C-alpha positions as CSV (number, residue, x, y, z in Angstrom):
1,M,-38.2,-49.4,25.2
2,E,-38.3,-51.9,22.5
3,I,-42.1,-52.2,23.0
4,K,-42.4,-48.4,22.9
5,R,-40.6,-47.9,19.5
6,K,-42.5,-50.5,17.5
7,N,-46.0,-49.3,18.7
8,K,-44.6,-45.9,17.7
9,T,-43.7,-47.3,13.8
10,Q,-46.9,-48.9,13.8
11,L,-49.1,-45.6,14.5
12,L,-47.2,-43.6,12.3
13,S,-46.8,-43.5,8.4
14,K,-43.7,-44.5,6.5
15,I,-43.1,-40.8,5.5
16,A,-43.5,-40.1,9.6
17,T,-40.6,-42.5,10.5
18,N,-38.3,-42.4,7.6
19,D,-35.2,-40.9,7.5
20,R,-35.1,-39.8,4.0
21,H,-35.5,-35.8,4.9
22,G,-32.0,-35.7,4.7
23,E,-31.7,-33.5,8.6
24,N,-29.3,-35.7,9.8
25,S,-26.5,-34.0,8.2
26,P,-23.4,-31.5,8.8
27,Y,-25.5,-29.2,6.8
28,F,-28.1,-29.0,9.2
29,D,-26.1,-29.0,12.1
30,G,-24.3,-26.5,11.2
31,W,-27.4,-24.4,11.5
32,K,-28.5,-25.9,15.0
33,A,-25.1,-25.1,16.1
34,Y,-25.3,-21.1,15.4
35,D,-29.2,-21.4,16.9
36,N,-28.0,-22.6,20.1
37,N,-25.3,-19.7,20.2
38,P,-25.6,-16.9,17.7
39,F,-23.2,-14.5,17.1
40,H,-24.0,-10.9,18.2
41,P,-21.5,-7.8,18.2
42,T,-22.5,-7.1,21.4
43,Q,-24.2,-9.4,23.2
44,N,-22.4,-12.6,22.3
45,P,-19.4,-11.5,20.4
46,N,-17.7,-14.9,20.9
47,G,-21.1,-16.7,19.4
48,V,-21.3,-18.8,16.1
49,I,-21.0,-16.6,13.0
50,Q,-23.9,-17.9,10.5
51,M,-21.9,-18.7,6.9
52,G,-24.2,-21.8,6.2
53,L,-27.5,-19.9,5.0
54,A,-27.7,-18.5,1.2
55,E,-30.2,-15.7,2.3
56,N,-29.7,-12.1,0.4
57,K,-29.5,-9.4,2.6
58,L,-27.8,-6.6,1.0
59,C,-30.6,-5.0,-0.8
60,F,-33.4,-4.8,1.7
61,D,-33.2,-0.8,1.9
62,L,-34.0,-0.6,-1.6
63,I,-37.5,-2.8,-1.1
64,K,-38.1,-1.1,2.1
65,K,-38.1,2.2,0.5
66,W,-40.2,1.2,-2.5
67,I,-42.7,0.4,0.0
68,M,-42.8,3.5,1.5
69,E,-43.5,4.9,-1.2
70,N,-45.9,2.8,-2.2
71,P,-48.1,2.4,0.8
72,D,-51.3,1.6,-2.2
73,A,-49.4,-1.5,-2.8
74,S,-49.9,-3.2,0.9
75,I,-54.0,-4.1,2.0
76,C,-52.8,-3.2,5.4
77,T,-52.2,0.7,5.3
78,A,-54.4,3.7,5.0
79,G,-53.3,3.9,1.3
80,G,-54.4,0.7,0.1
81,V,-57.2,-1.1,2.6
82,D,-59.9,-0.4,0.2
83,K,-58.3,-3.4,-1.6
84,F,-58.6,-5.0,1.7
85,K,-61.9,-6.9,0.3
86,D,-61.1,-8.0,-2.7
87,V,-58.0,-9.5,-1.7
88,A,-58.6,-10.7,1.6
89,I,-61.5,-13.1,0.0
90,F,-61.3,-16.5,-1.6
91,Q,-59.0,-16.6,-4.5
92,D,-58.5,-20.1,-6.4
93,Y,-55.5,-21.6,-7.2
94,H,-54.8,-19.9,-10.7
95,G,-53.3,-17.0,-8.6
96,L,-54.0,-13.2,-9.5
97,K,-53.9,-12.4,-12.9
98,E,-51.8,-9.3,-12.7
99,F,-49.4,-11.4,-10.2
100,R,-49.0,-14.1,-12.8
101,E,-47.8,-11.7,-15.4
102,A,-45.9,-9.7,-13.3
103,I,-43.7,-13.2,-12.1
104,A,-43.6,-13.8,-16.0
105,K,-42.3,-10.4,-17.0
106,F,-39.7,-10.5,-14.0
107,M,-38.3,-13.8,-15.0
108,G,-37.7,-12.4,-18.9
109,R,-36.3,-9.7,-17.5
110,V,-33.8,-11.5,-15.3
111,G,-32.9,-13.8,-18.6
112,G,-32.0,-10.5,-20.3
113,N,-35.3,-10.7,-21.8
114,K,-34.1,-13.2,-24.6
115,V,-37.1,-15.3,-24.1
116,T,-40.7,-14.4,-23.2
117,F,-42.5,-16.4,-20.9
118,D,-46.2,-17.2,-21.1
119,A,-48.1,-15.8,-17.6
120,S,-50.6,-18.7,-18.3
121,R,-48.1,-21.2,-17.4
122,I,-47.0,-19.7,-14.4
123,V,-48.4,-21.9,-11.0
124,M,-47.5,-20.9,-7.9
125,S,-46.4,-22.9,-4.9
126,S,-44.9,-22.2,-1.2
127,G,-41.1,-21.5,-2.5
128,A,-38.9,-23.4,-4.2
129,T,-38.8,-26.1,-1.9
130,G,-42.7,-27.0,-2.8
131,A,-42.2,-26.2,-6.2
132,N,-39.3,-28.8,-6.8
133,E,-41.6,-31.6,-4.8
134,T,-44.3,-30.1,-6.9
135,I,-42.8,-30.8,-10.2
136,M,-41.7,-34.3,-9.0
137,F,-44.8,-35.3,-7.9
138,C,-45.8,-34.5,-11.6
139,L,-43.1,-36.8,-12.9
140,V,-42.0,-39.7,-10.7
141,N,-43.4,-42.3,-9.1
142,P,-42.0,-44.2,-5.9
143,G,-39.2,-45.9,-6.6
144,D,-37.8,-43.7,-9.8
145,A,-34.9,-41.8,-9.8
146,F,-33.4,-38.6,-10.7
147,L,-29.6,-37.5,-12.0
148,V,-28.7,-34.8,-10.0
149,P,-24.5,-33.3,-11.0
150,S,-22.5,-32.8,-7.8
151,P,-21.9,-31.0,-5.6
152,Y,-25.4,-30.0,-5.0
153,Y,-27.9,-28.6,-2.6
154,P,-28.2,-30.6,0.6
155,G,-32.2,-29.8,0.8
156,F,-33.1,-31.4,-2.6
157,A,-32.8,-34.7,-0.4
158,R,-35.6,-33.0,1.2
159,D,-37.1,-31.5,-1.9
160,L,-37.3,-34.0,-4.3
161,R,-37.8,-37.6,-2.5
162,W,-39.0,-37.3,1.2
163,R,-42.4,-37.5,0.2
164,T,-42.5,-38.9,-3.3
165,G,-40.3,-41.6,-2.8
166,L,-38.0,-40.4,-5.7
167,E,-34.2,-42.3,-5.7
168,I,-31.3,-39.6,-6.3
169,V,-28.3,-40.5,-8.2
170,P,-25.6,-38.3,-8.2
171,V,-23.3,-37.4,-11.5
172,D,-19.9,-37.2,-10.0
173,C,-18.1,-33.5,-11.0
174,K,-14.9,-33.3,-10.5
175,S,-12.8,-30.2,-9.7
176,S,-10.1,-31.0,-12.5
177,N,-12.5,-29.1,-15.0
178,N,-13.7,-26.8,-12.4
179,F,-16.8,-29.2,-11.5
180,R,-18.6,-29.0,-15.3
181,I,-21.3,-31.1,-15.9
182,T,-19.9,-33.3,-18.8
183,R,-21.5,-35.8,-21.2
184,A,-19.4,-38.5,-19.9
185,A,-20.1,-38.2,-16.5
186,M,-23.9,-38.3,-16.9
187,E,-23.6,-41.1,-19.4
188,D,-21.6,-42.9,-16.3
189,A,-24.5,-42.0,-13.8
190,Y,-27.2,-43.1,-16.0
191,E,-25.3,-46.4,-16.6
192,K,-25.2,-46.9,-12.7
193,A,-28.7,-46.2,-12.7
194,Q,-29.9,-49.0,-14.8
195,K,-27.4,-51.4,-13.5
196,W,-28.9,-51.0,-10.1
197,N,-32.4,-51.3,-11.8
198,L,-33.6,-47.8,-11.0
199,N,-36.2,-46.3,-13.7
200,V,-34.0,-43.1,-14.5
201,K,-37.1,-40.3,-15.4
202,G,-34.5,-37.2,-15.5
203,I,-32.0,-35.3,-14.4
204,I,-32.4,-31.8,-12.4
205,I,-29.6,-29.2,-12.1
206,A,-29.2,-25.9,-10.5
207,N,-28.3,-22.8,-13.0
208,P,-26.3,-20.9,-11.3
209,S,-25.3,-23.9,-9.4
210,N,-25.7,-24.0,-5.5
211,P,-23.0,-24.4,-4.0
212,L,-20.8,-23.2,-6.9
213,G,-22.1,-20.0,-8.0
214,T,-21.4,-20.8,-11.4
215,T,-23.8,-20.5,-14.2
216,L,-23.7,-23.1,-16.9
217,D,-22.5,-22.2,-20.7
218,I,-24.9,-22.6,-23.4
219,E,-22.9,-25.5,-24.5
220,T,-23.1,-27.6,-21.6
221,M,-26.8,-26.3,-21.6
222,R,-27.4,-27.6,-25.2
223,S,-25.4,-30.9,-24.1
224,L,-28.2,-31.3,-21.1
225,V,-31.3,-30.6,-23.5
226,A,-29.8,-33.2,-26.1
227,F,-29.0,-35.8,-23.3
228,V,-32.9,-35.9,-22.0
229,N,-34.0,-35.5,-25.4
230,E,-32.0,-38.8,-26.5
231,K,-32.9,-41.2,-22.9
232,N,-36.5,-39.6,-23.4
233,I,-36.1,-38.4,-19.8
234,H,-37.2,-35.0,-18.2
235,L,-34.9,-31.7,-17.2
236,V,-35.8,-29.6,-14.3
237,C,-33.9,-26.6,-14.2
238,D,-33.8,-25.1,-11.0
239,E,-33.1,-21.1,-11.7
240,I,-34.0,-19.6,-8.3
241,Y,-30.4,-18.1,-8.5
242,A,-30.8,-15.8,-11.6
243,A,-30.4,-12.9,-10.7
244,T,-27.5,-13.4,-8.7
245,V,-25.2,-13.0,-11.1
246,F,-22.7,-10.4,-10.4
247,D,-19.7,-11.0,-13.2
248,S,-19.7,-12.6,-16.9
249,P,-20.8,-14.8,-18.3
250,R,-24.3,-14.0,-18.1
251,F,-27.2,-16.4,-17.0
252,V,-28.7,-18.0,-20.0
253,S,-32.4,-19.8,-19.0
254,V,-33.0,-23.0,-21.1
255,A,-36.1,-21.8,-21.9
256,E,-33.5,-19.6,-24.1
257,V,-31.4,-22.5,-25.0
258,I,-34.5,-24.7,-26.7
259,Q,-35.7,-21.4,-28.6
260,D,-32.6,-22.5,-31.2
261,M,-32.2,-26.4,-30.9
262,D,-34.2,-28.6,-33.5
263,C,-35.9,-31.5,-32.8
264,C,-36.1,-30.4,-29.1
265,N,-39.0,-32.3,-27.2
266,R,-40.4,-29.1,-24.9
267,D,-42.7,-31.2,-23.2
268,L,-39.3,-32.7,-21.3
269,I,-38.3,-29.5,-20.1
270,H,-39.5,-27.9,-17.1
271,I,-38.7,-24.4,-14.9
272,V,-38.3,-24.1,-11.3
273,Y,-38.0,-20.5,-9.8
274,S,-38.5,-18.2,-7.0
275,L,-37.8,-14.8,-5.4
276,S,-36.1,-15.6,-2.2
277,K,-32.7,-15.4,-3.4
278,D,-33.4,-13.1,-6.4
279,M,-35.3,-10.7,-4.0
280,G,-33.9,-11.7,-0.9
281,I,-37.7,-12.6,0.3
282,P,-37.7,-16.4,1.4
283,G,-40.1,-15.6,4.1
284,F,-42.8,-14.4,1.7
285,R,-42.5,-18.0,0.4
286,V,-43.1,-17.3,-3.3
287,G,-41.9,-20.4,-5.5
288,I,-42.7,-20.6,-9.5
289,V,-43.5,-24.1,-11.9
290,Y,-43.0,-23.1,-15.2
291,S,-43.5,-26.1,-17.5
292,F,-43.7,-26.2,-21.4
293,N,-46.0,-29.6,-20.7
294,D,-49.1,-29.0,-20.8
295,D,-50.2,-32.1,-18.7
296,V,-47.6,-31.1,-16.1
297,M,-48.8,-27.6,-15.8
298,L,-52.5,-28.8,-15.5
299,C,-51.4,-31.2,-12.9
300,A,-48.9,-28.8,-11.1
301,R,-51.5,-26.4,-11.0
302,K,-53.9,-28.5,-9.1
303,M,-51.4,-30.0,-6.8
304,S,-50.8,-25.9,-5.9
305,S,-53.4,-25.4,-4.0
306,F,-51.7,-27.3,-1.3
307,G,-49.1,-24.8,-0.9
308,L,-50.5,-21.3,-2.1
309,V,-48.8,-17.9,-1.9
310,S,-51.1,-15.8,-0.1
311,S,-53.2,-13.3,-2.1
312,Q,-51.4,-10.4,0.6
313,T,-48.4,-11.8,-1.0
314,Q,-49.3,-11.9,-4.6
315,Y,-51.0,-8.1,-4.7
316,L,-48.2,-6.6,-2.9
317,L,-45.6,-8.4,-5.4
318,A,-47.7,-8.0,-8.3
319,S,-47.0,-3.8,-7.7
320,M,-44.0,-4.0,-7.4
321,L,-42.1,-6.3,-9.9
322,S,-44.4,-4.1,-12.7
323,D,-42.6,-1.1,-11.7
324,D,-39.6,-1.1,-14.4
325,G,-37.8,1.8,-12.9
326,F,-37.8,-0.1,-9.3
327,V,-36.9,-3.7,-10.9
328,G,-34.0,-2.1,-13.4
329,N,-32.5,0.0,-10.7
330,F,-32.9,-3.4,-8.2
331,L,-31.2,-5.9,-10.4
332,R,-28.3,-3.0,-11.4
333,E,-27.5,-2.4,-7.6
334,S,-28.1,-6.1,-6.4
335,S,-25.5,-6.9,-8.7
336,K,-23.0,-4.2,-7.8
337,R,-23.3,-5.3,-4.0
338,L,-23.1,-9.3,-4.6
339,A,-19.6,-8.4,-6.7
340,K,-18.4,-6.2,-3.8
341,R,-19.1,-8.6,-1.5
342,H,-18.0,-11.6,-3.1
343,Y,-14.6,-9.6,-4.0
344,V,-13.9,-8.7,-0.1
345,F,-14.9,-12.1,0.5
346,T,-12.5,-14.0,-1.6
347,K,-9.6,-11.4,-1.3
348,G,-9.5,-11.3,2.3
349,L,-8.9,-15.1,2.4
350,E,-6.4,-15.1,-0.8
351,Q,-4.4,-13.4,1.8
352,V,-4.0,-16.2,4.0
353,G,-3.8,-18.3,1.1
354,I,-6.6,-20.0,0.7
355,S,-8.2,-20.1,-2.4
356,C,-11.8,-20.6,-3.9
357,L,-13.5,-21.6,-7.6
358,T,-13.9,-18.9,-9.3
359,S,-17.8,-18.0,-9.8
360,N,-19.5,-15.4,-11.0
361,A,-23.2,-15.9,-9.1
362,G,-25.3,-16.9,-6.4
363,L,-24.9,-15.9,-2.6
364,F,-22.0,-18.0,-1.9
365,F,-18.3,-19.3,-3.0
366,W,-16.9,-22.9,-2.6
367,M,-13.5,-22.8,-1.1
368,D,-10.8,-24.9,-1.1
369,M,-9.6,-26.2,2.4
370,R,-7.9,-29.5,0.9
371,L,-4.3,-28.1,2.0
372,L,-5.5,-27.9,6.2
373,L,-6.7,-31.3,5.7
374,K,-5.0,-33.5,8.4
375,E,-5.6,-36.2,6.0
376,Q,-7.3,-36.4,2.1
377,S,-10.3,-38.2,3.3
378,F,-14.0,-37.5,4.2
379,E,-13.1,-38.0,7.7
380,G,-10.7,-35.3,7.6
381,E,-13.0,-33.0,6.3
382,I,-15.3,-33.5,9.0
383,E,-13.0,-33.4,11.4
384,L,-11.8,-29.5,9.9
385,W,-15.5,-28.7,10.0
386,R,-15.8,-29.4,13.7
387,V,-12.7,-27.5,14.3
388,I,-13.9,-24.3,12.5
389,L,-17.6,-24.7,14.1
390,N,-16.9,-25.8,18.0
391,E,-13.5,-23.5,17.8
392,V,-13.4,-20.5,15.1
393,K,-17.1,-20.4,15.8
394,L,-18.2,-19.9,11.9
395,N,-20.9,-22.3,10.6
396,V,-19.5,-23.2,6.8
397,S,-20.8,-26.3,5.1
398,P,-18.6,-29.3,4.3
399,G,-18.9,-30.7,0.7
400,S,-19.6,-34.1,1.7
401,S,-23.4,-32.8,2.6
402,F,-23.3,-31.4,-0.9
403,Q,-22.5,-35.2,-2.0
404,C,-19.2,-33.5,-3.5
405,S,-16.7,-36.5,-4.9
406,E,-13.9,-35.0,-3.4
407,P,-12.8,-33.8,0.6
408,G,-11.7,-30.8,1.4
409,W,-14.5,-28.0,-0.2
410,F,-16.4,-26.1,1.9
411,R,-19.4,-23.8,0.6
412,V,-19.3,-19.9,2.2
413,C,-22.4,-18.0,2.3
414,F,-21.5,-14.4,2.2
415,A,-24.5,-12.4,1.8
416,N,-26.4,-12.9,5.3
417,M,-25.1,-10.3,7.2
418,D,-23.4,-7.0,7.5
419,D,-19.7,-5.4,7.1
420,E,-19.2,-5.8,10.3
421,T,-20.0,-9.4,10.9
422,V,-17.9,-10.0,7.6
423,E,-14.4,-8.3,9.2
424,V,-15.0,-10.6,12.0
425,A,-15.6,-13.8,10.0
426,L,-12.5,-12.6,8.0
427,N,-10.5,-12.1,11.2
428,R,-11.5,-15.2,12.7
429,I,-10.2,-17.3,9.2
430,R,-7.2,-15.4,9.3
431,A,-6.1,-16.2,12.9
432,F,-7.2,-19.8,12.4
433,V,-5.1,-20.2,9.4
434,L,-2.2,-18.5,10.8
435,N,-2.5,-20.3,13.8
436,R,-2.6,-23.9,12.2
437,E,0.3,-23.2,9.8
438,N,2.5,-22.4,13.1
439,Q,1.1,-25.5,14.8
440,E,2.1,-27.7,11.4
441,S,5.5,-25.3,11.3
442,N,6.4,-26.1,15.2
443,R,5.4,-29.8,14.6
444,S,7.5,-30.3,11.5
445,K,10.5,-29.1,13.4
446,R,9.9,-31.1,16.5
447,C,9.9,-34.1,14.0
448,W,12.7,-33.1,12.1
449,R,14.7,-32.8,15.6
450,K,13.2,-36.1,17.0
451,K,14.4,-37.6,13.5
452,H,18.1,-36.2,13.5
453,L,18.6,-36.8,17.1
454,R,17.7,-40.3,17.1
455,L,19.8,-40.8,14.0
456,S,22.7,-39.2,15.4
457,F,22.9,-41.1,18.7
458,S,22.2,-44.7,16.8
459,S,24.9,-43.8,13.7
460,T,27.4,-41.5,15.4
461,R,29.6,-42.6,18.6
462,L,30.3,-39.5,21.0
463,Y,33.2,-41.8,22.5
464,D,35.6,-44.6,21.4
465,E,35.3,-47.3,23.5
466,T,38.8,-48.2,23.0
467,I,40.4,-45.4,24.4
468,M,37.6,-43.8,26.3
469,S,38.0,-40.5,24.8
470,P,35.8,-38.3,22.7
471,C,35.2,-38.5,19.0
472,M,35.7,-35.5,16.6
473,I,32.6,-34.7,15.5
474,S,32.3,-33.2,12.1
475,P,30.8,-29.6,11.4
476,H,28.7,-31.9,9.1
477,S,27.6,-34.0,11.7
478,P,23.5,-34.4,11.8
479,L,23.9,-33.9,15.7
480,V,25.6,-30.5,15.0
481,R,23.1,-29.6,12.7
482,A,20.5,-30.4,15.3
483,K,21.7,-28.3,17.9
484,T,21.5,-25.4,15.6
């Protein structure tokens, strides 16, 4: 067996045999549990409900309606088949001009039209996963480090470091200030990296945050830009949830922030974007790299040939995103539906005493389960997670898989299911919490009784051994209280 393992290691690459992908995490284990026993309202009502996948299914009807009303946008319909030859033949890795223009316009609209994006700087990639890796290949050498504010998306272990050789250094954010990114936390992480002899090349943030579901305020954004400029390192802003904002404050792109900042080196600023979350089409694999650095842009475009968006997809989306009426209605309706679903879920949890971090964006919320931990530790968190997954049959993701520095927090995705499944999930959570409270209450009562009965027998003599007659028991005796 040992010889076989050794031969396997010698035959394969370091990438094939290392464990830096991050798949050995509770985050992915929850997905596997769902895959093995998926919930279905009639065929498998006791199955696992998937609440660990940040997918947006709330506006599929709007996209479906547009496609049916615009058959010429697809080369696979009678209305659009005349374009089949033009789209199906070879396209270089710059992408269709109309696609890049439509994406640039959409990004500007999502940001409130506060900034205009240059279509010539739009670089395609196969989803945000490919876009994040592409930008890292452009910026780092194996062994270099990036600072990442925690809690952060577990997939960053795969996207940022698996094939690039990058090291991740968490910037620990605390619940005491609602997990805000502070200058002090960034400096602390930067100093730690230097002590570990790591060459820090930049910091990457997700705005809106995954898993917190919050948008970064302008002051924090300016602090981040100032930090990277002082250290002469890069700032990568993952803005893939930009259009999922459903409450104030509004989303502010880093592109808007740097417009008003003097002495800002724009060569250090880069954006990753995708339509997977905002439009709810992750299967289309539309990722975007947008850099203010000409050299990075040129390199990323060359690398994009390894993960292009299909020309058919580009053609369809170019037409859809160029429809101003559709885009405006979609963004408004998506915001309303996300707000409603968020409200239903969080208010349902409040009814059983579970609070969540106040959030205004994303397809998830950050649930506080610290009061339900048997012990305030990450071991206690994983123990609770296993109960929720295996007994309650809900795949929620523990905070430790997001590198959260405090145990007891869980990410809950709410936009990937229908209303009926939401009610089932809430009922399961309510039943679990109430049952847990009853168990704790009964356990406390039993402990109280045992303690006081033990005290009674050890401190109160029922019989006076000198006269062999019962002693009078005071009404305030522990023994009396124990019997009531």
